N, CA, C and O atoms as a Maestro MAE file, in Angstrom:
{
 s_m_m2io_version
 :::
 2.0.0
}

f_m_ct {
 s_m_title
 :::
 protein
 m_atom[292] {
  # First column is atom index #
  i_m_mmod_type
  r_m_x_coord
  r_m_y_coord
  r_m_z_coord
  i_m_residue_number
  s_m_chain_name
  s_m_pdb_residue_name
  s_m_pdb_atom_name
  i_m_atomic_number
  :::
  1 25 54.141 80.111 32.867 1 A "MET " " N  " 7
  2 3 53.668 78.798 33.239 1 A "MET " " CA " 6
  3 2 53.486 78.667 34.737 1 A "MET " " C  " 6
  4 15 52.659 77.875 35.190 1 A "MET " " O  " 8
  5 25 54.244 79.431 35.518 2 A "GLY " " N  " 7
  6 3 54.129 79.319 36.970 2 A "GLY " " CA " 6
  7 2 55.275 78.517 37.557 2 A "GLY " " C  " 6
  8 15 56.110 77.963 36.841 2 A "GLY " " O  " 8
  9 25 55.290 78.473 38.861 3 A "HIS " " N  " 7
  10 3 56.354 77.754 39.571 3 A "HIS " " CA " 6
  11 2 55.981 76.290 39.742 3 A "HIS " " C  " 6
  12 15 54.823 75.950 39.982 3 A "HIS " " O  " 8
  13 25 56.959 75.457 39.617 4 A "ASN " " N  " 7
  14 3 56.758 74.027 39.852 4 A "ASN " " CA " 6
  15 2 56.952 73.757 41.346 4 A "ASN " " C  " 6
  16 15 58.075 73.866 41.837 4 A "ASN " " O  " 8
  17 25 55.912 73.415 42.070 5 A "ARG " " N  " 7
  18 3 55.971 73.238 43.523 5 A "ARG " " CA " 6
  19 2 56.819 72.036 43.932 5 A "ARG " " C  " 6
  20 15 57.279 71.976 45.073 5 A "ARG " " O  " 8
  21 25 57.037 71.084 43.034 6 A "ARG " " N  " 7
  22 3 57.848 69.917 43.385 6 A "ARG " " CA " 6
  23 2 59.317 70.280 43.573 6 A "ARG " " C  " 6
  24 15 60.047 69.561 44.255 6 A "ARG " " O  " 8
  25 25 59.760 71.387 42.978 7 A "LEU " " N  " 7
  26 3 61.162 71.784 43.096 7 A "LEU " " CA " 6
  27 2 61.449 72.540 44.390 7 A "LEU " " C  " 6
  28 15 62.610 72.695 44.769 7 A "LEU " " O  " 8
  29 25 60.420 73.006 45.064 8 A "LYS " " N  " 7
  30 3 60.635 73.732 46.309 8 A "LYS " " CA " 6
  31 2 60.928 72.732 47.430 8 A "LYS " " C  " 6
  32 15 60.294 71.680 47.508 8 A "LYS " " O  " 8
  33 25 61.879 73.059 48.287 9 A "PRO " " N  " 7
  34 3 62.192 72.154 49.408 9 A "PRO " " CA " 6
  35 2 61.072 72.158 50.442 9 A "PRO " " C  " 6
  36 15 60.304 73.114 50.548 9 A "PRO " " O  " 8
  37 25 60.999 71.077 51.195 10 A "ARG " " N  " 7
  38 3 59.989 70.945 52.253 10 A "ARG " " CA " 6
  39 2 60.672 70.966 53.614 10 A "ARG " " C  " 6
  40 15 61.732 70.369 53.806 10 A "ARG " " O  " 8
  41 25 60.053 71.655 54.537 11 A "CYS " " N  " 7
  42 3 60.554 71.754 55.911 11 A "CYS " " CA " 6
  43 2 60.561 70.369 56.551 11 A "CYS " " C  " 6
  44 15 59.591 69.621 56.431 11 A "CYS " " O  " 8
  45 25 61.654 70.029 57.228 12 A "SER " " N  " 7
  46 3 61.750 68.717 57.864 12 A "SER " " CA " 6
  47 2 60.929 68.631 59.150 12 A "SER " " C  " 6
  48 15 60.779 67.549 59.718 12 A "SER " " O  " 8
  49 25 60.396 69.765 59.613 13 A "ILE " " N  " 7
  50 3 59.581 69.758 60.830 13 A "ILE " " CA " 6
  51 2 58.090 69.792 60.499 13 A "ILE " " C  " 6
  52 15 57.329 68.939 60.956 13 A "ILE " " O  " 8
  53 25 57.673 70.789 59.699 14 A "CYS " " N  " 7
  54 3 56.240 70.954 59.433 14 A "CYS " " CA " 6
  55 2 55.821 70.529 58.035 14 A "CYS " " C  " 6
  56 15 54.624 70.485 57.751 14 A "CYS " " O  " 8
  57 25 56.753 70.218 57.161 15 A "ALA " " N  " 7
  58 3 56.512 69.755 55.788 15 A "ALA " " CA " 6
  59 2 55.979 70.831 54.857 15 A "ALA " " C  " 6
  60 15 55.570 70.511 53.740 15 A "ALA " " O  " 8
  61 25 55.967 72.096 55.270 16 A "ASP " " N  " 7
  62 3 55.607 73.184 54.364 16 A "ASP " " CA " 6
  63 2 56.772 73.457 53.415 16 A "ASP " " C  " 6
  64 15 57.921 73.158 53.741 16 A "ASP " " O  " 8
  65 25 56.483 74.023 52.248 17 A "THR " " N  " 7
  66 3 57.552 74.388 51.326 17 A "THR " " CA " 6
  67 2 58.161 75.716 51.765 17 A "THR " " C  " 6
  68 15 57.497 76.542 52.392 17 A "THR " " O  " 8
  69 25 59.430 75.908 51.427 18 A "TYR " " N  " 7
  70 3 60.102 77.169 51.724 18 A "TYR " " CA " 6
  71 2 61.037 77.505 50.577 18 A "TYR " " C  " 6
  72 15 61.196 76.710 49.651 18 A "TYR " " O  " 8
  73 25 61.650 78.662 50.628 19 A "SER " " N  " 7
  74 3 62.465 79.205 49.556 19 A "SER " " CA " 6
  75 2 63.670 78.316 49.221 19 A "SER " " C  " 6
  76 15 64.345 77.797 50.110 19 A "SER " " O  " 8
  77 25 63.917 78.158 47.934 20 A "ALA " " N  " 7
  78 3 65.089 77.407 47.485 20 A "ALA " " CA " 6
  79 2 66.375 78.124 47.894 20 A "ALA " " C  " 6
  80 15 67.398 77.475 48.111 20 A "ALA " " O  " 8
  81 25 66.336 79.457 48.000 21 A "LYS " " N  " 7
  82 3 67.516 80.217 48.445 21 A "LYS " " CA " 6
  83 2 67.880 79.830 49.879 21 A "LYS " " C  " 6
  84 15 69.057 79.716 50.219 21 A "LYS " " O  " 8
  85 25 66.870 79.631 50.706 22 A "ARG " " N  " 7
  86 3 67.119 79.220 52.093 22 A "ARG " " CA " 6
  87 2 67.731 77.823 52.124 22 A "ARG " " C  " 6
  88 15 68.636 77.561 52.916 22 A "ARG " " O  " 8
  89 25 67.253 76.939 51.282 23 A "ALA " " N  " 7
  90 3 67.809 75.584 51.205 23 A "ALA " " CA " 6
  91 2 69.254 75.627 50.709 23 A "ALA " " C  " 6
  92 15 70.098 74.881 51.206 23 A "ALA " " O  " 8
  93 25 69.544 76.483 49.744 24 A "ASN " " N  " 7
  94 3 70.903 76.615 49.221 24 A "ASN " " CA " 6
  95 2 71.857 77.168 50.276 24 A "ASN " " C  " 6
  96 15 73.064 76.930 50.215 24 A "ASN " " O  " 8
  97 25 71.312 77.909 51.246 25 A "ALA " " N  " 7
  98 3 72.133 78.451 52.336 25 A "ALA " " CA " 6
  99 2 72.411 77.390 53.396 25 A "ALA " " C  " 6
  100 15 73.170 77.636 54.334 25 A "ALA " " O  " 8
  101 25 71.798 76.201 53.254 26 A "GLY " " N  " 7
  102 3 72.083 75.109 54.170 26 A "GLY " " CA " 6
  103 2 71.010 74.832 55.207 26 A "GLY " " C  " 6
  104 15 71.192 73.971 56.068 26 A "GLY " " O  " 8
  105 25 69.895 75.548 55.141 27 A "TYR " " N  " 7
  106 3 68.819 75.328 56.099 27 A "TYR " " CA " 6
  107 2 67.894 74.223 55.607 27 A "TYR " " C  " 6
  108 15 67.611 74.127 54.413 27 A "TYR " " O  " 8
  109 25 67.427 73.393 56.528 28 A "HIS " " N  " 7
  110 3 66.525 72.296 56.186 28 A "HIS " " CA " 6
  111 2 65.143 72.498 56.780 28 A "HIS " " C  " 6
  112 15 64.286 71.619 56.696 28 A "HIS " " O  " 8
  113 25 64.928 73.678 57.387 29 A "ILE " " N  " 7
  114 3 63.631 74.000 57.960 29 A "ILE " " CA " 6
  115 2 63.200 75.388 57.515 29 A "ILE " " C  " 6
  116 15 64.034 76.214 57.141 29 A "ILE " " O  " 8
  117 25 61.889 75.645 57.555 30 A "CYS " " N  " 7
  118 3 61.343 76.933 57.123 30 A "CYS " " CA " 6
  119 2 61.636 78.003 58.175 30 A "CYS " " C  " 6
  120 15 62.076 77.693 59.282 30 A "CYS " " O  " 8
  121 25 61.387 79.259 57.821 31 A "MET " " N  " 7
  122 3 61.657 80.376 58.734 31 A "MET " " CA " 6
  123 2 60.876 80.285 60.043 31 A "MET " " C  " 6
  124 15 61.475 80.447 61.107 31 A "MET " " O  " 8
  125 25 59.556 80.033 60.015 32 A "PRO " " N  " 7
  126 3 58.830 79.961 61.286 32 A "PRO " " CA " 6
  127 2 59.351 78.855 62.209 32 A "PRO " " C  " 6
  128 15 59.482 79.072 63.414 32 A "PRO " " O  " 8
  129 25 59.645 77.691 61.666 33 A "CYS " " N  " 7
  130 3 60.186 76.599 62.490 33 A "CYS " " CA " 6
  131 2 61.590 76.929 62.977 33 A "CYS " " C  " 6
  132 15 61.952 76.585 64.102 33 A "CYS " " O  " 8
  133 25 62.385 77.593 62.141 34 A "GLY " " N  " 7
  134 3 63.729 77.993 62.537 34 A "GLY " " CA " 6
  135 2 63.713 79.007 63.660 34 A "GLY " " C  " 6
  136 15 64.556 78.962 64.556 34 A "GLY " " O  " 8
  137 25 62.751 79.928 63.617 35 A "GLU " " N  " 7
  138 3 62.646 80.924 64.676 35 A "GLU " " CA " 6
  139 2 62.235 80.280 65.988 35 A "GLU " " C  " 6
  140 15 62.759 80.634 67.044 35 A "GLU " " O  " 8
  141 25 61.298 79.333 65.933 36 A "LYS " " N  " 7
  142 3 60.886 78.621 67.148 36 A "LYS " " CA " 6
  143 2 62.065 77.862 67.752 36 A "LYS " " C  " 6
  144 15 62.243 77.861 68.970 36 A "LYS " " O  " 8
  145 25 62.864 77.222 66.912 37 A "ALA " " N  " 7
  146 3 64.019 76.458 67.395 37 A "ALA " " CA " 6
  147 2 65.058 77.385 68.011 37 A "ALA " " C  " 6
  148 15 65.653 77.054 69.036 37 A "ALA " " O  " 8
  149 25 65.283 78.547 67.394 38 A "ALA " " N  " 7
  150 3 66.273 79.495 67.911 38 A "ALA " " CA " 6
  151 2 65.827 80.089 69.241 38 A "ALA " " C  " 6
  152 15 66.654 80.301 70.127 38 A "ALA " " O  " 8
  153 25 64.543 80.358 69.392 39 A "ARG " " N  " 7
  154 3 64.041 80.926 70.643 39 A "ARG " " CA " 6
  155 2 64.024 79.901 71.770 39 A "ARG " " C  " 6
  156 15 63.974 80.284 72.939 39 A "ARG " " O  " 8
  157 25 64.063 78.632 71.458 40 A "ALA " " N  " 7
  158 3 64.055 77.589 72.483 40 A "ALA " " CA " 6
  159 2 65.400 77.462 73.184 40 A "ALA " " C  " 6
  160 15 65.470 76.896 74.275 40 A "ALA " " O  " 8
  161 25 66.470 77.976 72.582 41 A "VAL " " N  " 7
  162 3 67.810 77.895 73.159 41 A "VAL " " CA " 6
  163 2 68.129 79.218 73.850 41 A "VAL " " C  " 6
  164 15 67.979 80.284 73.251 41 A "VAL " " O  " 8
  165 25 68.561 79.156 75.085 42 A "LYS " " N  " 7
  166 3 68.945 80.350 75.838 42 A "LYS " " CA " 6
  167 2 70.395 80.688 75.516 42 A "LYS " " C  " 6
  168 15 71.231 79.792 75.397 42 A "LYS " " O  " 8
  169 25 70.699 81.980 75.375 43 A "HIS " " N  " 7
  170 3 72.034 82.436 75.011 43 A "HIS " " CA " 6
  171 2 72.553 83.423 76.058 43 A "HIS " " C  " 6
  172 15 71.779 84.163 76.666 43 A "HIS " " O  " 8
  173 25 73.861 83.423 76.258 44 A "ALA " " N  " 7
  174 3 74.497 84.364 77.173 44 A "ALA " " CA " 6
  175 2 75.975 84.470 76.833 44 A "ALA " " C  " 6
  176 15 76.508 83.655 76.079 44 A "ALA " " O  " 8
  177 25 76.628 85.474 77.390 45 A "SER " " N  " 7
  178 3 78.074 85.631 77.260 45 A "SER " " CA " 6
  179 2 78.677 85.626 78.650 45 A "SER " " C  " 6
  180 15 78.192 86.317 79.546 45 A "SER " " O  " 8
  181 25 79.735 84.848 78.832 46 A "LEU " " N  " 7
  182 3 80.421 84.779 80.117 46 A "LEU " " CA " 6
  183 2 81.751 85.515 80.030 46 A "LEU " " C  " 6
  184 15 82.529 85.277 79.106 46 A "LEU " " O  " 8
  185 25 82.021 86.403 80.978 47 A "PRO " " N  " 7
  186 3 83.347 87.029 81.006 47 A "PRO " " CA " 6
  187 2 84.363 86.054 81.601 47 A "PRO " " C  " 6
  188 15 84.229 85.638 82.752 47 A "PRO " " O  " 8
  189 25 85.370 85.695 80.824 48 A "LEU " " N  " 7
  190 3 86.389 84.765 81.310 48 A "LEU " " CA " 6
  191 2 87.632 85.487 81.809 48 A "LEU " " C  " 6
  192 15 88.386 84.937 82.611 48 A "LEU " " O  " 8
  193 25 87.849 86.690 81.353 49 A "SER " " N  " 7
  194 3 88.947 87.520 81.845 49 A "SER " " CA " 6
  195 2 88.546 88.972 81.584 49 A "SER " " C  " 6
  196 15 87.391 89.244 81.258 49 A "SER " " O  " 8
  197 25 89.473 89.891 81.722 50 A "LYS " " N  " 7
  198 3 89.126 91.302 81.560 50 A "LYS " " CA " 6
  199 2 88.653 91.653 80.156 50 A "LYS " " C  " 6
  200 15 87.823 92.548 80.001 50 A "LYS " " O  " 8
  201 25 89.153 90.982 79.143 51 A "SER " " N  " 7
  202 3 88.786 91.371 77.779 51 A "SER " " CA " 6
  203 2 88.188 90.244 76.950 51 A "SER " " C  " 6
  204 15 87.806 90.476 75.803 51 A "SER " " O  " 8
  205 25 88.096 89.048 77.483 52 A "ASN " " N  " 7
  206 3 87.586 87.916 76.713 52 A "ASN " " CA " 6
  207 2 86.222 87.472 77.215 52 A "ASN " " C  " 6
  208 15 85.991 87.343 78.418 52 A "ASN " " O  " 8
  209 25 85.341 87.244 76.281 53 A "TYR " " N  " 7
  210 3 84.012 86.729 76.600 53 A "TYR " " CA " 6
  211 2 83.809 85.425 75.852 53 A "TYR " " C  " 6
  212 15 84.333 85.244 74.753 53 A "TYR " " O  " 8
  213 25 83.049 84.520 76.447 54 A "TYR " " N  " 7
  214 3 82.766 83.226 75.836 54 A "TYR " " CA " 6
  215 2 81.276 83.133 75.599 54 A "TYR " " C  " 6
  216 15 80.489 83.324 76.527 54 A "TYR " " O  " 8
  217 25 80.876 82.844 74.379 55 A "TYR " " N  " 7
  218 3 79.472 82.700 74.026 55 A "TYR " " CA " 6
  219 2 78.990 81.332 74.459 55 A "TYR " " C  " 6
  220 15 79.588 80.317 74.101 55 A "TYR " " O  " 8
  221 25 77.921 81.297 75.221 56 A "VAL " " N  " 7
  222 3 77.379 80.028 75.688 56 A "VAL " " CA " 6
  223 2 75.887 79.947 75.374 56 A "VAL " " C  " 6
  224 15 75.209 80.964 75.232 56 A "VAL " " O  " 8
  225 25 75.404 78.736 75.272 57 A "SER " " N  " 7
  226 3 73.975 78.503 75.098 57 A "SER " " CA " 6
  227 2 73.565 77.392 76.049 57 A "SER " " C  " 6
  228 15 74.403 76.798 76.728 57 A "SER " " O  " 8
  229 25 72.280 77.119 76.091 58 A "SER " " N  " 7
  230 3 71.812 76.072 76.995 58 A "SER " " CA " 6
  231 2 72.311 74.700 76.574 58 A "SER " " C  " 6
  232 15 72.136 73.732 77.314 58 A "SER " " O  " 8
  233 25 72.932 74.593 75.396 59 A "ASN " " N  " 7
  234 3 73.479 73.321 74.937 59 A "ASN " " CA " 6
  235 2 74.782 72.963 75.626 59 A "ASN " " C  " 6
  236 15 75.164 71.793 75.633 59 A "ASN " " O  " 8
  237 25 75.483 73.944 76.212 60 A "ASN " " N  " 7
  238 3 76.758 73.657 76.866 60 A "ASN " " CA " 6
  239 2 76.756 74.140 78.319 60 A "ASN " " C  " 6
  240 15 77.639 74.890 78.735 60 A "ASN " " O  " 8
  241 25 75.764 73.705 79.076 61 A "LEU " " N  " 7
  242 3 75.639 74.099 80.476 61 A "LEU " " CA " 6
  243 2 76.755 73.536 81.347 61 A "LEU " " C  " 6
  244 15 77.089 74.138 82.367 61 A "LEU " " O  " 8
  245 25 77.337 72.412 80.979 62 A "ASP " " N  " 7
  246 3 78.436 71.852 81.762 62 A "ASP " " CA " 6
  247 2 79.620 72.810 81.816 62 A "ASP " " C  " 6
  248 15 80.277 72.925 82.851 62 A "ASP " " O  " 8
  249 25 79.898 73.497 80.712 63 A "PHE " " N  " 7
  250 3 80.994 74.469 80.709 63 A "PHE " " CA " 6
  251 2 80.693 75.609 81.680 63 A "PHE " " C  " 6
  252 15 81.589 76.071 82.386 63 A "PHE " " O  " 8
  253 25 79.443 76.065 81.721 64 A "ILE " " N  " 7
  254 3 79.071 77.158 82.622 64 A "ILE " " CA " 6
  255 2 79.287 76.731 84.063 64 A "ILE " " C  " 6
  256 15 79.792 77.515 84.867 64 A "ILE " " O  " 8
  257 25 78.921 75.523 84.400 65 A "LYS " " N  " 7
  258 3 79.091 75.035 85.769 65 A "LYS " " CA " 6
  259 2 80.562 74.934 86.145 65 A "LYS " " C  " 6
  260 15 80.910 75.144 87.307 65 A "LYS " " O  " 8
  261 25 81.426 74.620 85.200 66 A "GLN " " N  " 7
  262 3 82.849 74.474 85.475 66 A "GLN " " CA " 6
  263 2 83.547 75.820 85.635 66 A "GLN " " C  " 6
  264 15 84.632 75.875 86.213 66 A "GLN " " O  " 8
  265 25 82.957 76.908 85.141 67 A "THR " " N  " 7
  266 3 83.618 78.211 85.223 67 A "THR " " CA " 6
  267 2 83.540 78.800 86.610 67 A "THR " " C  " 6
  268 15 84.308 79.709 86.923 67 A "THR " " O  " 8
  269 25 82.636 78.316 87.466 68 A "ASN " " N  " 7
  270 3 82.520 78.831 88.820 68 A "ASN " " CA " 6
  271 2 82.613 77.662 89.800 68 A "ASN " " C  " 6
  272 15 81.587 77.148 90.246 68 A "ASN " " O  " 8
  273 25 83.845 77.234 90.143 69 A "PRO " " N  " 7
  274 3 84.009 76.070 91.010 69 A "PRO " " CA " 6
  275 2 83.566 76.312 92.447 69 A "PRO " " C  " 6
  276 15 83.340 75.346 93.176 69 A "PRO " " O  " 8
  277 25 83.434 77.567 92.885 70 A "LYS " " N  " 7
  278 3 83.038 77.876 94.268 70 A "LYS " " CA " 6
  279 2 81.562 77.571 94.496 70 A "LYS " " C  " 6
  280 15 81.153 77.261 95.615 70 A "LYS " " O  " 8
  281 25 80.785 77.657 93.464 71 A "ARG " " N  " 7
  282 3 79.355 77.409 93.588 71 A "ARG " " CA " 6
  283 2 79.094 75.904 93.603 71 A "ARG " " C  " 6
  284 15 79.621 75.176 92.762 71 A "ARG " " O  " 8
  285 25 78.295 75.440 94.544 72 A "THR " " N  " 7
  286 3 78.085 73.995 94.698 72 A "THR " " CA " 6
  287 2 76.781 73.506 94.076 72 A "THR " " C  " 6
  288 15 76.567 72.295 94.028 72 A "THR " " O  " 8
  289 25 75.908 74.376 93.603 73 A "THR " " N  " 7
  290 3 74.629 73.943 93.046 73 A "THR " " CA " 6
  291 2 74.703 73.669 91.573 73 A "THR " " C  " 6
  292 15 73.702 73.296 90.963 73 A "THR " " O  " 8
  :::
 }
 m_bond[291] {
  # First column is bond index #
  i_m_from
  i_m_to
  i_m_order
  :::
  1 1 2 1
  2 2 3 1
  3 3 4 2
  4 3 5 1
  5 5 6 1
  6 6 7 1
  7 7 8 2
  8 7 9 1
  9 9 10 1
  10 10 11 1
  11 11 12 2
  12 11 13 1
  13 13 14 1
  14 14 15 1
  15 15 16 2
  16 15 17 1
  17 17 18 1
  18 18 19 1
  19 19 20 2
  20 19 21 1
  21 21 22 1
  22 22 23 1
  23 23 24 2
  24 23 25 1
  25 25 26 1
  26 26 27 1
  27 27 28 2
  28 27 29 1
  29 29 30 1
  30 30 31 1
  31 31 32 2
  32 31 33 1
  33 33 34 1
  34 34 35 1
  35 35 36 2
  36 35 37 1
  37 37 38 1
  38 38 39 1
  39 39 40 2
  40 39 41 1
  41 41 42 1
  42 42 43 1
  43 43 44 2
  44 43 45 1
  45 45 46 1
  46 46 47 1
  47 47 48 2
  48 47 49 1
  49 49 50 1
  50 50 51 1
  51 51 52 2
  52 51 53 1
  53 53 54 1
  54 54 55 1
  55 55 56 2
  56 55 57 1
  57 57 58 1
  58 58 59 1
  59 59 60 2
  60 59 61 1
  61 61 62 1
  62 62 63 1
  63 63 64 2
  64 63 65 1
  65 65 66 1
  66 66 67 1
  67 67 68 2
  68 67 69 1
  69 69 70 1
  70 70 71 1
  71 71 72 2
  72 71 73 1
  73 73 74 1
  74 74 75 1
  75 75 76 2
  76 75 77 1
  77 77 78 1
  78 78 79 1
  79 79 80 2
  80 79 81 1
  81 81 82 1
  82 82 83 1
  83 83 84 2
  84 83 85 1
  85 85 86 1
  86 86 87 1
  87 87 88 2
  88 87 89 1
  89 89 90 1
  90 90 91 1
  91 91 92 2
  92 91 93 1
  93 93 94 1
  94 94 95 1
  95 95 96 2
  96 95 97 1
  97 97 98 1
  98 98 99 1
  99 99 100 2
  100 99 101 1
  101 101 102 1
  102 102 103 1
  103 103 104 2
  104 103 105 1
  105 105 106 1
  106 106 107 1
  107 107 108 2
  108 107 109 1
  109 109 110 1
  110 110 111 1
  111 111 112 2
  112 111 113 1
  113 113 114 1
  114 114 115 1
  115 115 116 2
  116 115 117 1
  117 117 118 1
  118 118 119 1
  119 119 120 2
  120 119 121 1
  121 121 122 1
  122 122 123 1
  123 123 124 2
  124 123 125 1
  125 125 126 1
  126 126 127 1
  127 127 128 2
  128 127 129 1
  129 129 130 1
  130 130 131 1
  131 131 132 2
  132 131 133 1
  133 133 134 1
  134 134 135 1
  135 135 136 2
  136 135 137 1
  137 137 138 1
  138 138 139 1
  139 139 140 2
  140 139 141 1
  141 141 142 1
  142 142 143 1
  143 143 144 2
  144 143 145 1
  145 145 146 1
  146 146 147 1
  147 147 148 2
  148 147 149 1
  149 149 150 1
  150 150 151 1
  151 151 152 2
  152 151 153 1
  153 153 154 1
  154 154 155 1
  155 155 156 2
  156 155 157 1
  157 157 158 1
  158 158 159 1
  159 159 160 2
  160 159 161 1
  161 161 162 1
  162 162 163 1
  163 163 164 2
  164 163 165 1
  165 165 166 1
  166 166 167 1
  167 167 168 2
  168 167 169 1
  169 169 170 1
  170 170 171 1
  171 171 172 2
  172 171 173 1
  173 173 174 1
  174 174 175 1
  175 175 176 2
  176 175 177 1
  177 177 178 1
  178 178 179 1
  179 179 180 2
  180 179 181 1
  181 181 182 1
  182 182 183 1
  183 183 184 2
  184 183 185 1
  185 185 186 1
  186 186 187 1
  187 187 188 2
  188 187 189 1
  189 189 190 1
  190 190 191 1
  191 191 192 2
  192 191 193 1
  193 193 194 1
  194 194 195 1
  195 195 196 2
  196 195 197 1
  197 197 198 1
  198 198 199 1
  199 199 200 2
  200 199 201 1
  201 201 202 1
  202 202 203 1
  203 203 204 2
  204 203 205 1
  205 205 206 1
  206 206 207 1
  207 207 208 2
  208 207 209 1
  209 209 210 1
  210 210 211 1
  211 211 212 2
  212 211 213 1
  213 213 214 1
  214 214 215 1
  215 215 216 2
  216 215 217 1
  217 217 218 1
  218 218 219 1
  219 219 220 2
  220 219 221 1
  221 221 222 1
  222 222 223 1
  223 223 224 2
  224 223 225 1
  225 225 226 1
  226 226 227 1
  227 227 228 2
  228 227 229 1
  229 229 230 1
  230 230 231 1
  231 231 232 2
  232 231 233 1
  233 233 234 1
  234 234 235 1
  235 235 236 2
  236 235 237 1
  237 237 238 1
  238 238 239 1
  239 239 240 2
  240 239 241 1
  241 241 242 1
  242 242 243 1
  243 243 244 2
  244 243 245 1
  245 245 246 1
  246 246 247 1
  247 247 248 2
  248 247 249 1
  249 249 250 1
  250 250 251 1
  251 251 252 2
  252 251 253 1
  253 253 254 1
  254 254 255 1
  255 255 256 2
  256 255 257 1
  257 257 258 1
  258 258 259 1
  259 259 260 2
  260 259 261 1
  261 261 262 1
  262 262 263 1
  263 263 264 2
  264 263 265 1
  265 265 266 1
  266 266 267 1
  267 267 268 2
  268 267 269 1
  269 269 270 1
  270 270 271 1
  271 271 272 2
  272 271 273 1
  273 273 274 1
  274 274 275 1
  275 275 276 2
  276 275 277 1
  277 277 278 1
  278 278 279 1
  279 279 280 2
  280 279 281 1
  281 281 282 1
  282 282 283 1
  283 283 284 2
  284 283 285 1
  285 285 286 1
  286 286 287 1
  287 287 288 2
  288 287 289 1
  289 289 290 1
  290 290 291 1
  291 291 292 2
  :::
 }
}
């Protein structure tokens, strides 16, 4: 009979349908929109001591500024 398109979830950004498996994994956007969103955020790791690193993204820039109090900019 074919697939029923009404059962497929729709991307909250572009309104295209995407895999039900992706929706079951908790995603509300399609792969292309998800990739664009992920590439828009910058990622880095900061060394906080000899063996510990802290994962940071552009969403928590205030923490990065606080890790180097000597820098005034």
